[in-house]
C-alpha positions as CSV (number, residue, x, y, z in Angstrom):
1,X,-38.4,-22.8,-27.5
2,X,-39.9,-19.4,-28.3
3,X,-38.3,-17.0,-30.7
4,X,-39.2,-14.3,-28.2
5,X,-35.9,-15.2,-26.4
6,X,-33.9,-13.7,-29.3
7,X,-33.4,-10.0,-28.4
8,X,-34.2,-10.5,-24.7
9,X,-31.9,-8.5,-22.5
10,X,-31.4,-9.2,-18.8
11,X,-29.7,-6.8,-16.4
12,X,-26.7,-8.0,-14.5
13,X,-24.7,-6.3,-11.7
14,X,-25.2,-2.5,-11.4
15,X,-24.9,-1.5,-15.1
16,X,-24.3,-4.8,-17.1
17,X,-26.5,-7.1,-19.1
18,X,-26.7,-10.2,-21.2
19,X,-28.7,-10.1,-24.5
20,X,-29.4,-13.2,-26.6
21,X,-28.7,-12.2,-30.2
22,X,-29.1,-15.5,-32.1
23,X,-29.4,-19.3,-31.7
24,X,-28.5,-22.1,-34.1
25,X,-30.7,-23.8,-35.1
26,X,-32.9,-20.6,-35.4
27,X,-36.5,-20.9,-34.2
28,X,-37.7,-20.1,-37.8
29,X,-36.3,-23.5,-39.0
30,X,-38.9,-25.3,-36.9
31,X,-36.1,-27.5,-35.4
32,X,-35.6,-27.3,-31.7
33,X,-32.0,-27.3,-30.4
34,X,-32.7,-30.5,-28.4
35,X,-33.8,-32.1,-31.6
36,X,-30.7,-30.9,-33.4
37,X,-28.5,-32.6,-30.7
38,X,-30.3,-35.9,-31.1
39,X,-30.2,-35.7,-34.9
40,X,-26.5,-35.0,-34.9
41,X,-25.9,-38.1,-32.7
42,X,-28.0,-40.4,-34.9
43,X,-26.3,-39.3,-38.1
44,X,-23.5,-41.6,-37.2
45,X,-25.9,-44.4,-38.2
46,X,-27.5,-42.4,-41.0
47,X,-30.5,-41.9,-38.7
48,X,-32.5,-38.8,-37.6
49,X,-34.4,-37.6,-34.6
50,X,-37.0,-40.0,-33.3
51,X,-38.7,-37.3,-31.1
52,X,-40.1,-37.3,-27.6
53,X,-38.9,-39.7,-25.0
54,X,-36.4,-41.5,-27.3
55,X,-34.6,-38.2,-28.0
56,X,-34.6,-37.4,-24.3
57,X,-33.1,-40.7,-23.4
58,X,-30.4,-40.3,-26.1
59,X,-29.4,-36.8,-24.9
60,X,-29.1,-38.1,-21.3
61,X,-27.0,-41.0,-22.6
62,X,-24.7,-38.6,-24.5
63,X,-24.2,-36.4,-21.5
64,X,-23.7,-39.3,-19.1
65,X,-21.0,-40.9,-21.2
66,X,-19.4,-37.6,-22.3
67,X,-20.2,-37.9,-26.0
68,X,-19.8,-34.2,-26.5
69,X,-19.7,-33.5,-30.3
70,X,-23.5,-33.5,-30.8
71,X,-23.9,-30.7,-28.3
72,X,-21.6,-28.6,-30.6
73,X,-24.4,-28.5,-33.1
74,X,-26.2,-25.9,-31.0
75,X,-24.8,-22.4,-30.9
76,X,-25.6,-19.2,-28.9
77,X,-24.6,-15.7,-29.7
78,X,-24.8,-13.1,-26.9
79,X,-24.2,-9.4,-26.5
80,X,-22.7,-8.9,-23.0
81,X,-21.8,-5.8,-21.1
82,X,-19.6,-6.6,-18.2
83,X,-16.7,-5.0,-16.2
84,X,-13.1,-5.9,-17.1
85,X,-12.8,-7.7,-13.8
86,X,-15.4,-10.2,-15.3
87,X,-14.0,-10.3,-18.8
88,X,-10.5,-11.0,-17.4
89,X,-11.8,-14.4,-16.4
90,X,-14.3,-15.0,-19.2
91,X,-11.7,-14.7,-21.9
92,X,-9.7,-17.5,-20.3
93,X,-12.3,-19.8,-21.9
94,X,-10.6,-19.8,-25.3
95,X,-13.4,-22.0,-26.9
96,X,-15.7,-19.1,-27.7
97,X,-15.5,-16.4,-30.4
98,X,-15.2,-12.9,-29.1
99,X,-15.4,-9.3,-30.5
100,X,-15.2,-6.4,-28.2
101,X,-16.0,-2.7,-28.0
102,X,-12.8,-0.7,-28.6
103,X,-11.8,2.4,-26.6
104,X,-9.8,3.4,-29.6
105,X,-13.0,4.0,-31.6
106,X,-15.6,5.0,-28.9
107,X,-15.5,7.3,-26.0
108,X,-16.4,6.0,-22.6
109,X,-19.3,7.5,-20.5
110,X,-19.0,8.8,-17.0
111,X,-21.2,6.0,-15.6
112,X,-19.4,3.1,-17.3
113,X,-17.8,1.8,-14.1
114,X,-18.7,-1.1,-11.8
115,X,-19.6,-0.2,-8.2
116,X,-20.1,-3.3,-6.1
117,X,-23.0,-3.5,-3.7
118,X,-20.8,-5.0,-1.0
119,X,-17.1,-5.4,-0.3
120,X,-16.1,-9.0,0.4
121,X,-13.3,-10.2,2.7
122,X,-10.3,-12.2,1.6
123,X,-10.7,-15.9,2.3
124,X,-8.2,-17.0,4.9
125,X,-7.6,-20.4,3.2
126,X,-8.1,-19.8,-0.5
127,X,-5.8,-17.2,-2.1
128,X,-8.1,-16.7,-5.1
129,X,-11.4,-16.4,-3.3
130,X,-13.4,-14.1,-1.0
131,X,-15.5,-15.1,2.0
132,X,-17.9,-13.0,4.0
133,X,-18.4,-9.2,3.9
134,X,-16.8,-6.2,5.5
135,X,-18.5,-4.3,8.3
136,X,-21.1,-1.7,7.1
137,X,-18.8,1.3,8.0
138,X,-15.9,0.0,6.0
139,X,-18.2,-1.0,3.2
140,X,-19.6,2.5,2.9
141,X,-16.1,4.1,3.1
142,X,-14.6,1.9,0.4
143,X,-17.6,2.4,-1.9
144,X,-17.2,6.2,-1.7
145,X,-13.4,5.9,-2.2
146,X,-14.0,3.9,-5.3
147,X,-16.6,6.4,-6.7
148,X,-14.2,9.2,-6.0
149,X,-11.4,7.3,-7.7
150,X,-13.5,6.7,-10.8
151,X,-14.5,10.3,-10.9
152,X,-10.9,11.5,-10.8
153,X,-9.8,9.0,-13.5
154,X,-12.6,10.0,-15.7
155,X,-12.0,13.7,-15.3
156,X,-8.3,13.1,-16.3
157,X,-9.5,11.1,-19.3
158,X,-11.8,13.9,-20.4
159,X,-9.0,16.4,-19.9
160,X,-6.7,14.4,-22.1
161,X,-9.3,14.3,-24.9
162,X,-9.9,18.0,-24.6
163,X,-6.2,18.7,-25.1
164,X,-6.2,16.6,-28.2
165,X,-5.0,13.3,-27.0
166,X,-6.0,10.2,-29.1
167,X,-8.7,8.0,-27.5
168,X,-6.2,5.1,-27.4
169,X,-3.9,7.2,-25.1
170,X,-6.5,9.0,-23.1
171,X,-8.0,5.8,-21.9
172,X,-4.9,5.1,-19.8
173,X,-6.5,7.3,-17.2
174,X,-9.5,5.1,-16.8
175,X,-9.4,2.7,-13.8
176,X,-8.9,-0.6,-15.6
177,X,-10.7,-3.4,-13.8
178,X,-13.9,-1.5,-13.1
179,X,-14.7,-0.1,-16.6
180,X,-17.5,-1.7,-18.5
181,X,-16.9,-3.2,-21.9
182,X,-19.5,-4.6,-24.4
183,X,-18.6,-7.8,-26.2
184,X,-20.2,-10.2,-28.7
185,X,-19.7,-13.8,-27.5
186,X,-20.5,-16.8,-29.7
187,X,-20.1,-20.4,-28.5
188,X,-21.5,-23.9,-29.0
189,X,-23.5,-25.6,-26.3
190,X,-20.7,-28.1,-25.4
191,X,-18.2,-25.4,-24.6
192,X,-20.9,-23.2,-23.0
193,X,-21.7,-26.1,-20.6
194,X,-18.0,-26.3,-19.7
195,X,-18.0,-22.6,-19.0
196,X,-21.2,-22.8,-16.9
197,X,-20.0,-25.8,-14.9
198,X,-16.9,-23.8,-13.8
199,X,-18.6,-20.4,-13.4
200,X,-21.7,-21.6,-11.6
201,X,-19.7,-23.1,-8.9
202,X,-20.0,-21.4,-5.5
203,X,-16.2,-20.7,-5.4
204,X,-16.3,-18.8,-8.7
205,X,-15.8,-15.1,-8.4
206,X,-19.2,-13.4,-7.8
207,X,-18.8,-10.9,-10.7
208,X,-18.7,-13.8,-13.2
209,X,-21.0,-16.2,-11.4
210,X,-23.9,-13.8,-11.7
211,X,-23.4,-13.7,-15.5
212,X,-23.2,-17.5,-15.7
213,X,-26.5,-17.8,-13.7
214,X,-28.2,-15.3,-16.0
215,X,-27.1,-17.1,-19.1
216,X,-28.1,-20.5,-17.8
217,X,-31.5,-19.6,-16.2
218,X,-32.7,-17.0,-18.7
219,X,-31.4,-18.5,-22.0
220,X,-29.9,-21.9,-22.0
221,X,-32.4,-23.8,-19.9
222,X,-35.5,-22.5,-21.8
223,X,-33.8,-23.2,-25.1
224,X,-32.5,-26.7,-24.5
225,X,-34.6,-28.0,-21.5
226,X,-33.7,-31.7,-22.1
227,X,-30.0,-31.1,-22.5
228,X,-30.1,-28.7,-19.5
229,X,-31.8,-31.5,-17.4
230,X,-29.0,-33.9,-18.4
231,X,-26.3,-31.2,-17.7
232,X,-27.7,-30.7,-14.2
233,X,-27.9,-34.4,-13.4
234,X,-24.5,-35.5,-14.8
235,X,-22.3,-32.4,-14.5
236,X,-23.6,-30.0,-11.9
237,X,-24.9,-32.3,-9.2
238,X,-21.8,-34.5,-9.0
239,X,-19.8,-31.3,-8.6
240,X,-22.1,-30.0,-5.8
241,X,-23.4,-27.1,-7.9
242,X,-26.9,-26.0,-7.4
243,X,-28.9,-23.8,-9.8
């Protein structure tokens, strides 16, 4: 795994991104994260990594039989910019550590709002899901309505600031679900796999699914290729998830 991944930033949605800030074990230690998983498992018998194919077989065994604690020995720390509509679901995974940008300390910028590329229809048989897209005319009209709504809310936010309102009060004018926030997210690989298994699924909301795909493809899979292979075989494929 190359240390070049640390600091890599990948754009997501229209204005968001995922940036890998750190990994444990760090590349400078010379210990690959896959090796750390195998070593953690073998410490039960006062053993260590045996390398190569033996470690790969062990990692597959651990994943297949749901022996999860060795995967907790690998950690990822990300800097993520995402709209509140995404964070609303992300924070439900209470197994990660979070620290977020605060609107009490920082002022928001005019372009800090999520504008979707398409408007999805409500699924007729799933209350929490969308299915298909609106007609082009309706899509264009709603997009413009949203942009105008954001502009009006931001203008009122700036007005409140100019009149001396505190930032914590002025932000009440900002349209809540569409505003972008930046967070630090730190989690171990076991809990990250649980997050990915749920958020890579085709019935997950699009705005969080694209973040899950970015994290998995751009950062997790290159970092722990053996564990990722086992994850796909024993957790994703039985659930019908394709990556």
